[in-house]
C-alpha positions in Angstrom: 127.6 142.8 63.2 124.5 140.7 63.8 121.9 142.9 62.0 119.4 142.1 59.3 121.2 141.7 55.9 124.6 140.9 57.5 126.6 138.1 55.8 127.0 135.0 57.9 130.4 134.4 56.4 131.6 137.8 57.6 130.4 137.2 61.1 132.1 133.7 61.1 135.4 135.3 60.1 135.4 137.9 62.9 134.9 135.0 65.4 137.1 132.3 63.9 140.1 134.2 62.5 141.4 135.9 65.7 141.3 132.5 67.5 143.5 131.0 64.8 145.8 134.0 64.5 146.4 134.0 68.2 147.4 130.3 68.1 144.6 129.4 70.5 143.7 126.5 68.3 145.6 124.6 65.6 142.5 124.3 63.5 138.9 125.4 63.8 136.5 123.4 61.6 133.3 123.3 63.6 130.6 126.0 63.6 130.7 129.2 65.7 126.9 129.6 65.8 123.6 128.0 64.9 119.9 128.7 64.9 117.7 128.1 67.9 114.0 127.4 67.8 112.2 125.0 65.5 115.3 122.8 64.8 116.8 122.8 68.3 118.7 120.7 69.3 121.0 121.3 66.3 120.3 118.8 63.6 120.9 118.7 59.9 118.0 119.9 57.8 116.9 122.6 55.5 115.8 125.0 58.3 119.0 125.2 60.3 121.5 128.0 59.7 125.1 127.6 60.8 128.0 130.0 61.0 130.7 128.1 59.2 133.7 129.1 57.2 132.3 130.0 53.7 128.7 130.5 54.9 126.9 132.7 52.3 123.4 133.3 53.8 122.2 136.6 55.3 120.7 137.3 58.7 117.0 138.3 59.1 115.2 140.1 61.9 113.6 137.7 64.3 116.3 135.0 64.0 117.8 133.6 67.2 121.3 132.1 67.3 123.5 130.3 69.8 127.0 131.7 69.2 130.0 130.0 70.7 133.7 130.0 70.7 135.9 127.3 72.2 139.6 127.8 72.4 142.5 126.9 74.7 140.1 124.9 76.9 137.7 127.9 77.5 134.3 128.2 76.0 132.2 131.4 75.5 128.6 131.5 74.3 125.7 133.9 73.9 122.1 133.5 72.8 121.4 136.4 70.4 118.2 137.7 68.8 118.6 139.6 65.6 116.4 142.8 65.7 116.0 145.6 63.2 118.1 147.7 65.6 120.9 145.1 65.9 121.6 142.2 68.2 119.8 141.6 71.5 121.7 139.4 74.0 119.2 137.0 75.5 121.7 135.4 78.0 121.0 137.0 81.4 123.8 135.4 83.4 126.7 137.5 84.7 129.7 137.4 82.5 132.5 136.2 84.8 135.0 133.4 85.0 134.1 130.6 87.4 135.8 127.4 88.5 134.2 124.0 88.6 
């Protein structure tokens, strides 16, 4: 879904709603993604874009986001570049479970 012109609120819903529907969290008020780059680390300000319930902005090619889900004690995250052809995952680590 992370393509130029995509609605941030729609992307938020596909990440947030399944977590709640599965009962993996009682509530989910924090963001599921935010911009990386000029405003990193995440701060409030006019240049930061956040994926929150009710977000109404649209994605543009060249934007980079840190997307994350935290539920039932497990966190998942990806760094994603929005390109004209769709999302490019910038995270190069193997996707596997590991213990501390």
